[in-house]
KOLGUDREN-716077 format. One record per residue: x, y, z of N, C-alpha, C in turn; residue in one letter. Coordinates in Angstrom, 1 decimal. Example, Ala and Ser with C-alpha at 12.3 -4.5 7.8 and 13.67 -1.06 7.14 Angstrom:
n.X | n.Y | n.Z | ca.X | ca.Y | ca.Z | c.X | c.Y | c.Z | r
13.2 | -5.7 | 7.8 | 12.3 | -4.5 | 7.8 | 13.2 | -3.3 | 7.8 | A
12.8 | -2.2 | 7.1 | 13.7 | -1.1 | 7.1 | 12.9 | 0.0 | 7.9 | S
//
This chain:
n.X | n.Y | n.Z | ca.X | ca.Y | ca.Z | c.X | c.Y | c.Z | r
-1.6 | 18.5 | 2.2 | -1.0 | 18.5 | 1.0 | -1.3 | 17.2 | 0.1 | M
-1.3 | 15.8 | 0.8 | -1.7 | 15.0 | 0.1 | -3.3 | 14.4 | 0.2 | Y
-3.9 | 13.4 | -0.4 | -5.3 | 13.3 | -0.1 | -5.6 | 12.1 | 1.0 | T
-6.5 | 11.9 | 1.3 | -6.4 | 10.7 | 2.5 | -6.4 | 9.5 | 1.4 | E
-6.5 | 9.3 | 0.6 | -6.5 | 7.9 | -0.1 | -4.9 | 7.4 | -0.4 | K
-4.4 | 8.9 | -0.5 | -2.5 | 8.6 | -0.8 | -2.4 | 8.5 | 1.0 | V
-2.2 | 9.0 | 1.3 | -2.1 | 8.6 | 3.0 | -2.2 | 7.3 | 3.2 | L
-3.5 | 7.1 | 3.1 | -3.8 | 5.3 | 3.7 | -3.1 | 4.5 | 2.8 | D
-2.8 | 5.0 | 1.7 | -1.5 | 3.7 | 1.0 | -0.6 | 3.9 | 1.6 | H
0.2 | 5.2 | 1.7 | 1.5 | 5.1 | 2.4 | 1.7 | 4.5 | 3.5 | F
0.7 | 5.0 | 4.8 | 0.5 | 4.0 | 6.0 | 0.2 | 3.1 | 6.1 | H
-0.4 | 2.8 | 5.4 | -0.9 | 1.3 | 5.3 | -0.9 | 0.3 | 3.9 | H
0.3 | 0.2 | 3.5 | 0.3 | -0.2 | 2.3 | 0.4 | -1.9 | 1.7 | P
-0.6 | -2.0 | 0.8 | -1.3 | -3.5 | 0.5 | -0.1 | -4.1 | -0.4 | R
0.3 | -5.3 | 0.0 | 1.1 | -6.5 | -0.9 | 2.2 | -5.9 | -0.8 | N
2.9 | -5.5 | 0.3 | 4.5 | -5.2 | 0.0 | 4.9 | -6.7 | 0.4 | V
5.9 | -6.8 | -0.2 | 6.6 | -8.0 | -0.5 | 7.3 | -8.9 | -1.4 | G
8.0 | -9.9 | -1.7 | 8.6 | -11.1 | -2.5 | 7.6 | -11.8 | -3.0 | E
7.7 | -12.5 | -4.1 | 7.4 | -13.9 | -4.0 | 8.2 | -14.7 | -4.9 | I
8.7 | -15.7 | -3.9 | 9.9 | -16.6 | -4.0 | 9.9 | -17.2 | -5.9 | E
8.6 | -17.8 | -6.1 | 8.9 | -18.4 | -7.1 | 7.3 | -17.6 | -8.2 | N
7.5 | -16.4 | -8.2 | 7.1 | -15.7 | -9.7 | 7.0 | -16.0 | -10.7 | A
6.0 | -15.6 | -11.3 | 6.4 | -15.9 | -12.9 | 6.7 | -14.6 | -13.7 | T
6.8 | -13.5 | -13.1 | 7.7 | -12.5 | -13.6 | 7.9 | -11.6 | -12.4 | T
9.1 | -10.5 | -13.0 | 9.8 | -9.8 | -11.8 | 9.8 | -8.4 | -12.6 | V
9.9 | -7.5 | -12.2 | 10.6 | -6.2 | -12.8 | 10.9 | -5.5 | -12.2 | V
11.8 | -4.4 | -12.0 | 12.3 | -3.7 | -11.6 | 12.4 | -2.6 | -12.8 | E
11.8 | -1.1 | -12.0 | 12.2 | 0.2 | -12.8 | 12.7 | 1.4 | -12.3 | V
13.7 | 1.9 | -12.3 | 14.0 | 3.6 | -11.7 | 13.5 | 4.1 | -12.3 | T
13.0 | 5.4 | -11.6 | 12.8 | 6.9 | -12.5 | 14.6 | 7.7 | -12.2 | N
14.9 | 7.8 | -13.6 | 16.3 | 8.6 | -13.2 | 16.5 | 9.8 | -12.8 | P
15.8 | 10.4 | -12.6 | 15.5 | 11.7 | -12.2 | 15.5 | 11.8 | -10.8 | V
14.2 | 11.4 | -10.1 | 14.8 | 11.5 | -8.7 | 15.0 | 10.1 | -7.9 | C
15.4 | 9.4 | -8.8 | 16.2 | 8.1 | -7.9 | 14.8 | 7.1 | -7.4 | G
13.8 | 7.4 | -7.6 | 12.6 | 6.1 | -7.0 | 12.7 | 4.8 | -7.8 | D
12.8 | 3.6 | -7.0 | 12.7 | 2.4 | -7.5 | 11.8 | 1.8 | -6.9 | V
11.0 | 0.7 | -8.1 | 9.6 | -0.1 | -7.5 | 10.5 | -1.3 | -8.6 | I
10.0 | -2.3 | -7.5 | 9.8 | -3.7 | -8.1 | 9.1 | -4.4 | -7.9 | K
8.0 | -5.2 | -9.0 | 7.1 | -5.7 | -8.9 | 7.0 | -7.1 | -9.1 | L
6.6 | -8.4 | -8.4 | 6.2 | -10.2 | -8.4 | 5.3 | -10.0 | -9.0 | W
4.9 | -11.0 | -9.8 | 3.6 | -11.7 | -9.7 | 3.4 | -12.9 | -10.2 | A
2.5 | -13.4 | -10.4 | 2.4 | -14.9 | -10.4 | 0.8 | -14.8 | -11.2 | I
1.1 | -15.3 | -12.5 | 0.0 | -15.1 | -13.0 | -0.4 | -17.0 | -13.4 | V
-2.0 | -17.4 | -13.1 | -2.2 | -18.3 | -13.1 | -3.7 | -18.3 | -14.4 | E
-4.1 | -19.6 | -15.3 | -5.0 | -19.2 | -16.5 | -5.5 | -17.7 | -16.8 | N
-4.5 | -17.3 | -17.1 | -5.1 | -15.8 | -17.5 | -4.4 | -14.8 | -16.3 | G
-4.8 | -15.3 | -15.5 | -4.7 | -13.7 | -14.5 | -3.8 | -13.8 | -13.5 | N
-3.5 | -12.6 | -13.2 | -2.7 | -12.4 | -11.9 | -3.2 | -13.2 | -10.5 | I
-2.4 | -13.8 | -9.8 | -3.5 | -14.2 | -8.7 | -2.8 | -13.8 | -7.1 | V
-1.6 | -13.3 | -7.6 | -0.7 | -12.8 | -6.4 | 0.4 | -11.5 | -7.2 | D
0.6 | -10.3 | -6.3 | 1.2 | -9.4 | -6.6 | 1.6 | -8.9 | -5.4 | V
2.7 | -8.9 | -5.9 | 4.3 | -7.9 | -4.1 | 4.5 | -6.7 | -4.9 | K
4.9 | -6.1 | -4.2 | 6.1 | -4.7 | -4.4 | 7.1 | -4.4 | -3.3 | F
7.8 | -4.0 | -3.8 | 9.0 | -3.1 | -2.8 | 9.3 | -1.9 | -3.8 | K
9.5 | -0.6 | -2.8 | 9.5 | 0.9 | -3.5 | 10.9 | 1.1 | -2.2 | I
11.5 | 2.3 | -3.0 | 12.1 | 3.2 | -2.2 | 12.1 | 4.3 | -3.1 | A
11.6 | 5.0 | -2.6 | 10.9 | 6.7 | -2.8 | 10.2 | 6.9 | -1.8 | G
9.0 | 8.1 | -2.6 | 8.6 | 9.1 | -1.7 | 7.2 | 8.9 | -1.2 | C
6.7 | 9.3 | -0.6 | 5.4 | 9.1 | -0.1 | 4.3 | 8.8 | -1.4 | V
4.1 | 9.7 | -2.4 | 3.6 | 9.2 | -3.3 | 3.4 | 7.9 | -4.2 | P
5.1 | 7.5 | -4.4 | 5.5 | 6.4 | -4.8 | 5.0 | 5.0 | -4.1 | A
5.1 | 5.3 | -3.2 | 4.9 | 4.3 | -2.1 | 3.2 | 3.8 | -2.2 | V
2.6 | 5.0 | -2.1 | 1.3 | 4.7 | -2.8 | 0.7 | 4.6 | -4.0 | A
0.9 | 5.0 | -5.1 | 1.0 | 4.5 | -6.4 | 0.8 | 3.0 | -6.4 | C
2.5 | 2.7 | -5.9 | 3.0 | 1.1 | -6.2 | 1.8 | 0.1 | -5.4 | G
1.4 | 1.0 | -3.6 | 0.1 | -0.1 | -2.9 | -0.9 | 0.1 | -4.0 | S
-1.6 | 0.8 | -4.6 | -3.0 | 1.0 | -5.5 | -3.0 | 0.2 | -6.6 | W
-1.2 | 0.0 | -7.3 | -1.4 | -0.7 | -8.5 | -1.7 | -2.1 | -8.1 | L
-0.7 | -2.4 | -6.9 | -0.8 | -3.9 | -7.0 | -2.3 | -4.6 | -6.3 | T
-3.1 | -3.2 | -5.7 | -4.3 | -3.8 | -5.1 | -5.1 | -3.7 | -6.4 | E
-5.2 | -3.2 | -7.6 | -5.9 | -2.9 | -8.5 | -5.7 | -4.0 | -9.5 | W
-4.2 | -4.5 | -9.4 | -3.7 | -5.8 | -10.2 | -4.6 | -7.1 | -10.2 | M
-4.7 | -7.4 | -8.9 | -5.4 | -8.6 | -8.3 | -6.5 | -9.1 | -9.0 | Q
-6.6 | -10.4 | -9.9 | -7.4 | -11.3 | -10.5 | -7.8 | -10.3 | -11.7 | G
-7.0 | -9.8 | -12.2 | -7.3 | -8.8 | -13.5 | -6.3 | -9.9 | -14.4 | K
-6.5 | -9.9 | -15.6 | -5.8 | -10.8 | -17.1 | -4.9 | -9.4 | -17.7 | S
-3.9 | -10.0 | -18.3 | -3.0 | -9.1 | -18.8 | -3.9 | -7.4 | -19.7 | P
-4.5 | -8.4 | -20.6 | -5.4 | -7.5 | -21.6 | -6.4 | -6.1 | -20.5 | D
-6.7 | -6.6 | -19.4 | -7.6 | -5.9 | -18.6 | -6.5 | -4.6 | -17.9 | E
-5.4 | -5.1 | -17.6 | -4.1 | -4.4 | -17.0 | -3.7 | -3.2 | -18.4 | L
-3.6 | -3.8 | -19.4 | -2.7 | -2.5 | -21.1 | -3.7 | -1.8 | -20.4 | A
-3.0 | -0.7 | -20.7 | -3.4 | 0.4 | -21.5 | -3.4 | 1.5 | -19.6 | G
-3.1 | 1.3 | -18.9 | -3.2 | 1.7 | -17.8 | -2.1 | 3.6 | -17.8 | L
-3.0 | 4.9 | -17.6 | -2.1 | 5.7 | -17.9 | -1.8 | 6.2 | -16.1 | T
-0.8 | 7.2 | -15.9 | -0.4 | 7.8 | -15.2 | -1.4 | 8.5 | -14.4 | P
-2.4 | 9.0 | -15.7 | -3.3 | 10.1 | -15.1 | -4.6 | 9.5 | -14.2 | E
-4.8 | 7.8 | -14.8 | -5.6 | 7.2 | -14.5 | -5.0 | 6.9 | -12.5 | Q
-3.8 | 6.6 | -12.3 | -3.5 | 5.8 | -11.3 | -3.9 | 7.6 | -10.2 | I
-3.6 | 8.2 | -10.8 | -3.6 | 10.0 | -10.0 | -5.4 | 10.0 | -9.6 | E
-5.6 | 9.8 | -10.5 | -7.1 | 9.6 | -10.4 | -8.0 | 8.8 | -9.2 | A
-7.2 | 7.5 | -9.3 | -7.6 | 6.5 | -8.6 | -7.4 | 6.9 | -6.7 | A
-6.5 | 7.8 | -7.2 | -6.0 | 8.3 | -5.9 | -5.8 | 9.4 | -4.7 | L
-7.2 | 10.0 | -5.8 | -7.6 | 11.5 | -5.9 | -6.5 | 12.6 | -6.1 | D
-5.7 | 12.3 | -6.8 | -5.0 | 12.9 | -7.1 | -3.7 | 13.6 | -6.3 | G
-2.5 | 14.0 | -7.0 | -1.1 | 13.8 | -6.5 | -0.9 | 15.3 | -6.9 | L
0.2 | 15.8 | -5.9 | 0.2 | 17.4 | -6.1 | 2.2 | 17.1 | -7.7 | P
1.6 | 18.3 | -8.2 | 1.7 | 18.6 | -9.9 | 3.4 | 17.8 | -9.7 | S
4.3 | 18.3 | -8.1 | 5.2 | 17.7 | -8.4 | 5.9 | 16.3 | -8.2 | A
4.5 | 15.5 | -8.0 | 4.6 | 13.9 | -7.5 | 4.0 | 13.3 | -8.7 | S
4.0 | 14.0 | -9.8 | 3.3 | 13.0 | -11.1 | 4.2 | 12.0 | -11.6 | H
5.4 | 12.3 | -10.8 | 6.2 | 11.4 | -11.7 | 6.5 | 9.9 | -10.9 | H
5.7 | 9.6 | -9.6 | 5.2 | 8.5 | -9.1 | 4.2 | 7.6 | -9.3 | A
3.4 | 8.3 | -10.3 | 1.9 | 7.8 | -10.8 | 2.9 | 6.8 | -12.5 | A
3.9 | 8.2 | -13.0 | 4.4 | 7.5 | -13.8 | 5.9 | 6.2 | -13.8 | V
6.2 | 6.2 | -12.7 | 6.8 | 5.1 | -12.4 | 6.1 | 3.9 | -12.3 | L
4.3 | 4.0 | -11.3 | 4.0 | 3.0 | -10.9 | 3.6 | 2.2 | -12.8 | A
3.1 | 3.3 | -13.6 | 2.4 | 2.8 | -14.6 | 4.1 | 2.1 | -15.9 | A
4.8 | 2.3 | -15.9 | 5.8 | 2.2 | -15.9 | 6.4 | 0.7 | -15.5 | D
6.1 | 0.2 | -14.7 | 6.0 | -0.9 | -14.2 | 5.2 | -2.1 | -14.4 | A
4.4 | -1.7 | -14.4 | 3.1 | -2.4 | -15.1 | 3.2 | -2.8 | -16.6 | L
3.7 | -1.8 | -17.5 | 4.0 | -1.9 | -18.6 | 5.2 | -3.0 | -19.1 | K
6.4 | -2.5 | -18.4 | 7.3 | -3.8 | -17.8 | 7.0 | -4.9 | -17.9 | Q
6.2 | -4.8 | -16.8 | 5.7 | -6.1 | -16.6 | 4.6 | -7.1 | -17.4 | L
3.9 | -6.2 | -18.4 | 2.8 | -7.0 | -19.2 | 4.0 | -7.4 | -20.3 | L
4.9 | -6.5 | -21.0 | 5.8 | -6.9 | -21.9 | 6.8 | -7.8 | -21.2 | D
7.0 | -8.5 | -20.4 | 7.5 | -9.4 | -19.8 | 6.6 | -10.7 | -20.1 | K
5.3 | -11.0 | -20.1 | 4.5 | -12.1 | -20.0 | 4.1 | -12.3 | -21.6 | L
4.5 | -11.3 | -22.1 | 3.9 | -11.6 | -23.5 | 5.1 | -12.8 | -23.9 | E
//
């Protein structure tokens, strides 16, 4: 049902935790399923130098949050802008159609984080 990449990110999530003195913090909820993701990021010299997340959600939501934070490391806000749920799904080798909301949640969290950095 889930790809190897999804299961790897679920069983071994990257960058879980909080950042005490983060440059920005956002929390996004999916009102339909109730999943919640919170992202913390530190920006230095125009790049994300650290990012952490916590999530209350399904297997795909954890996997999407883990993949997102790993992908964000070292990138500038311009490099991060425009990430789509479909790109997140493709990076994880696909999600079941009923789990598309997990990729949407991660993409929405990134968009809100970038909006707060402007």
